[in-house]
N, C-alpha and C positions, 0 to 999 in steps of 0.2 A: 413564532417557531415554537416549540415545549422544547423544554432540555432533554438529555440527554442522560441515562441513566450509566454510569465510568464504573468500570472496574479497575481500584487501582492495582497494581501486585509489585508489591514491593516491601524487599524485608531488613532497609536500612529505616528505623525509625524517626528520624531526622528528613532526608525525604522523602518516604512516605508523608509526614503530616505536611513539608512543604505541600507537597501538591493538593492534599485534599483539605488543607485550610482554602488554596489557592481555590477548589473548585468551589468549596461552602460558599466563599466573597460572595462566587460567579454565578452564583443559585444554581447550580449543579447535580446529582442528585449524583449521589457516589457507593460501593460498597469497597473493602478493603483487603486482601490476602498477604499473606506473608510468604506462600508457601506455593507450589506448582499441583501437585495436586488437591487443594480448595480451591484455587484459580477454577479448575477444571471444571470443580462441583460447580463452584458457584456463577460459570455460565452457561455450562448447561442447565440449571436452574433457574438461574433469573434474568437471559437471554438480555444481558448487556449489551448499549448499542456501540461501544468501545472500550476496547481493555490497553491500560497504559502497563507496559510490562517491561518489570527488569528483568535481565538476562540471567545474573550468579545469584541465583535463588538457593537456600539449603538442602531443599528435599533433591532438587531435579533441576538442569542446566533448562534457560527459559524456550530455548528451541523447541527442545521436546515439548513445552506446553503449545509452543504456536503447531507443531504439529498433529498435536492429539486434538485443539480445537476446529482447526482447518477438515476435518475427518467427516465432521458434521455442520459446519459452519463458515460464513465468509463475511463473518462482524468487525469491521475495522478492527486490526492490530498495530499501535504503536507502542516500538523498543524506547526504552530511553535507559541505557546502557554506559556502563564505563569505558566499555570496549571499544576503543575507537579505531582500530585495525580492520583495512579492506575488507581481510576472510570474513571476520567476524561479523561483519554490516551483511555480504553476499550470503554468508551461512541462513542467516536473517528473513532474509528476502527472499530465498530461495526457501524458506521451508512457509513464506505464505505472511509475511510481514507487509503491511502498509506502509510501513514509514519508519524510519530512525530517528532520534535520537540520539548525541552524544554527551556526558555528564562530563561539566558542568552543561546546564541553560538554561537558558531565561523565560521564565517565569510570562512573560509576552512574547517568542517563540511558542511556548506548548499553549497557550490559551490559542493560540491567533490557529495552530493544526486543527484543534477540535472545532471553531468553526467551520474549516472550512471539511471539515468529516461529518458535520451539522449538517452545510447547506450540498453538503455528495449525497447524502443520505435523505435528505427532500426532495431532491432533483431527482431520484434513482423511484421515487413513486409515482414521479408522471412521464414516464419511460415511454408509455401508450400508445403517445401519436410520433413517436422517433420513429424513421423508419428502418423494418425490418431489417433486412441484410445489407451486406456490401460482398462484391467479388471483385478479383484485382488477379488475373491469372490463375494459381493451385488455390488462392486464397481465400476463403469465404466467413465473412461475420455474420454472423444470424443473433443479432440485437436481441430479438427475444427471448431468446430463451439464456444471452450469456455466456455464449460459446464462440471459438473460433476453430477453423480448422485449414488442413493442407492434403487437398488432396479430399480422401475418405476420411484419413486419421485426423481424431481431435489434438487439437494444441489444449496443453496440460499446462496453463498462465496461472502466475501467478495475480490478484486484484487486482493491482498496480501495473504491472504489465500487459494486462487487458486492457485496463482506461490507455496505459500509452499509445497500443494498437490501434483501437477504436479511433482517437484524439487524433492520429496520423492518416489512419483513413480517412475521414472525414474532411482531411484535407492536403489527397493526394496530393503528386507532383508540388506541393507545395513546399517550400524549407521552413520548418518550424525553429526559431530559433530556440537556445537554450530558459533563454528568460521568459518564453511563451509555452515553453511546455512546462516550466515548473511551476507557474503561476494559475494553468490549467488543472491539475494534476496533483501539486498541495497548498497553490493560494498564496504563495507567497517563493519567494528566489534567494532564501539561505543559503550558505555554503552547501550544510546538510544536503540543501533540497537538490544540487548540481552536483555533489558529490553519489548519489543517492540515483541520479538521472543516467549517468554513467554505466553503474551495476546495470542498472533494470536494461539498459539498452543493449549494451553487452550479451545477457542472459536470455532475455527478446529477440535479438537477432540469432543467436545459436539456435535457437527453438524455430525458428524459420528456415535458418539456411541446412536444418539437416542431411538434406537430401543429398547435397554434394554437387551438382550438377545440377542444382535446381536457382534461379538463377534470385540476384541477392534484394532483397524487397526493401528495406531500409539503405541509404546511404547515409554518411560521415560525409557532415562540412566543417573541415576542422573548424575549431575555434569562434563558426555560429550554431548551427545546433544539426538537425535531423531531416531528411524527407522518403516521405516514402516512395518508390517510385511508380511509374501508372506502368507496369505491363500488358 
């Protein structure tokens, strides 16, 4: 596979240098930015494959950068931040981030995440032969369009929420363990993955259960994992 073009958005020089040096050593192409506005401009003009984004930027919050990029692109965004509170992770993931790494992080974990993202991007190019549609009760997933609907209403899902929903749908009726899900979505089962999975499942369930009286599509098996019920 060809190496990806990665946009590194980080104003802390030592951390930025660590990331870019690591990318260079592993033959990745990269761009760097220290300001949110510069990052948005580079994302729109160079169309990178992945964005590595710090949230604490001098000119604007990284959450705003995510929201602005999401108005035109679904390119993978991996947040790398010193903010470790669940609320910070929820805000970033709700805004459209695909992943969240907390500083300090290991270089090995970052490289693993990039490899998983690269495999996902390659797989996305070969989805033509996949099943076109999934229907379960009022839930409908249009795999070709990459959209999900509850009745006639389109669900506004983040990229990772959509991937989790598709994984559950393809295994409807089966209990999927936390490890299985995180391996399929992120390619690993780091502590960050498990914490992020809980956040994504909570927001996904909320969107699926908006109807109030609607049946619950996702069942939690405490300490084990999750299952999509066949309705």
